Structures are given as structure tokens and as C-alpha cells.
Phi, psi and omega in degrees: 000138177290149173209164177253140177242135180284125181258338179202174183311323181232016181243136183231159180220138176290142176239131186254152178290168184300330182297340181305316182289339183276346181249006186297324181294316179296322179296312180296324177296322177295320179296318179296318179297320179297315180296330179277355179087008179270082187291324180298314180292320178300315179300318180298317180295315182294323178290328175296317178299314184289335176295328181267331181219087185299339181257027175283096188299321181292325177292321177297315180300313183289326176294321177298321178293322177300311182294323178295321179295336178272358181079018181264137177281148179203162179245025185294321179295322177298317179298316182296318180295321177298318179298314181297319182292333177296339180279347182291127177288164184297332182269008175284129183238118176293133185102335177248313186270153188234149168238076188297141177299332181299333173276110187305326183292343179276342188297321179303316180294317179297323176294319180294318179296321177295316179299318179295317180299316179295320179298316179296319181296314181292337176275000180086009178271072190295315181298315180293319178299317180299319179300319180289321176300316181293326176296318178299317180293329178287317182290324183225079185301335177294340173050060178294345182265357180072027183294332183302326179295319179290322179296318178297318179299316179297318181293324176294320178298327181271357180073022182260074188289326179296318179291324177296319179297321180300320180294316180297328180289337178289343182231067186296334181258016184290138178258006180288136181299327183296322180275324177302302182282331178296321178298315181297314183291323178297316178298320178297314181297330181273001177080012179268071193295322181296314178293324179297317180300315181295318181294320180291320178299320178294317180298316181293324180296317185273326183228068185294331183292334178295313179298317179298321180295319180298330184269357179289153174275322178241143184235130179225137176294126181301146180295338181279354182295141178242143182290342185251009182202157176231132181276116179297123182081002184270173180293329179292319177299318180298318180296314182295325177297312179301318184302321183263329188243351181303327181301326183288334175275317185291331180281352180240095184299328179293318179294320181293321178291322175301317177298315182299314181294322180292320177296316179299316180295320179295322178295316179296321180295318179296319180293325181288335181257358183277000000 
């Protein structure tokens, strides 16, 4: 049975039963099969692991990905999160206690919670997905999974610009396009134009291709894009930002014109100092 062990006053780590070490080879074989695209074989390995250890969260997570890749609906992430939460002791307090990504044993549960949140989000359950995103950010504030970008997107969909701004403020040195441009747009929506101008100018300075992509009439995924990586500051990052966040700019003609004028001014400034 899974349990949590306190590692520091507010830090916890999952502890696995002895059988965990006995199924590790089958689990890794399943992961290799999955990466090679052999979904049938991957499924067999993951089900073999779960037959011996039903609460193997990583096996549940990977089996859920196998079924998702086949277009099959499943409740495995929901099941995994329920199993993981049963390990939480009564004195565990959300908002105070942490399951840091740095403790490797915590990653399977965090992956499952992330998988469940994405499944809810893709099903259009934005409020429920947002609650799960916020839970992830509370458990692991360092946000190694990039959940803050999804939380900001969900909050924009819900029109909760103040809450979106709060998340971006939690990561002031963040280089993610979602928080850089999200901060600027949230400030603009809230009528804080002076701060919005400064935020947008900073975003354009560090990630100029994002602004250019937003202002394009036609959008195409760059040929250099890779399915397993995103180039920071690259054309692929700009395209993906537009794909997910372009709607929030395009539906507000005033914001889009503000972006256009700011880009034009930034270009003139660079030419004048070049």
C-alpha cells in the first residue's frame, strides 16, 4: 500500500511497497514499447505490472496514455488520483504541504494528477480542470510540468483576468510565452494600461516572434517543429502560443491593435538605436 512520509515540516514523499522493485523491469519494458510505438506490447507490460501491483501509479498513468493514443476513453487517471490521495495522512494540508517534483517518488502521482486535469480540460470541463491545475501548483510550486500555462489559459477562458495575473506574478522571472504575454494581456483587460505597456514591451523584447505570429493573417506550423520539444524563443513556440492563446487577442480588436502599435514602436526604436 502506498503511503506518504514526511521529509521536512511541509514536504512529503511517496513510499512504495516492496513489490515495486520486483515489477520495475516489466514497467521499463512497457515504457520502451510505448516510446517505440508498439502500443499492444506496451499495454501487455503495464497490465502485467498492475496485476502484481494494482496501485503502481506510473503503470496506470502510462496505460492511460496508451488508451488515449488509441482514442479510447478511460477513467484510469481518475482512478490513479483516488489511489494516490488515499495515501495522504489526515494532517496533510493542501496549500501548506508539498509534494515536490524533486523527490522522484512523487512524480508518478503528479503525472497522474496532470493527466486527469488535461483529460477534464480537453472534455470541456474547464472549472474542474482549473481546480486540478491549481492543486498541482499548490503541491509543487516550482511547476516543473508547466501547469501554470494551462491555468492561465483556463482563467482567460473563464474571463478571470485578475486570477490569471496572480499566477503570472508568482513566476516573475518566467520565460514562458504564456506568462510573459499573459501578464501583459491580463493587465490590459483589467485597465492597468501603464503596467500593461511595460509588460508587453518586455514580452516583445524577449520573445518577439510570438508577437509577430499573433499579427499574422495566416499561421503555419514551422517545418523545423519537433513533436517532443519546443524551442524557447523559436518560431515553433510562437506558433503554439498563437494556437492556444491567439483567440484571446483576436476576439479583442482593441488589444490586437494595441499589440500592433507596440510592435511597430519597438521596431522603430530598434532601428533608431541600431
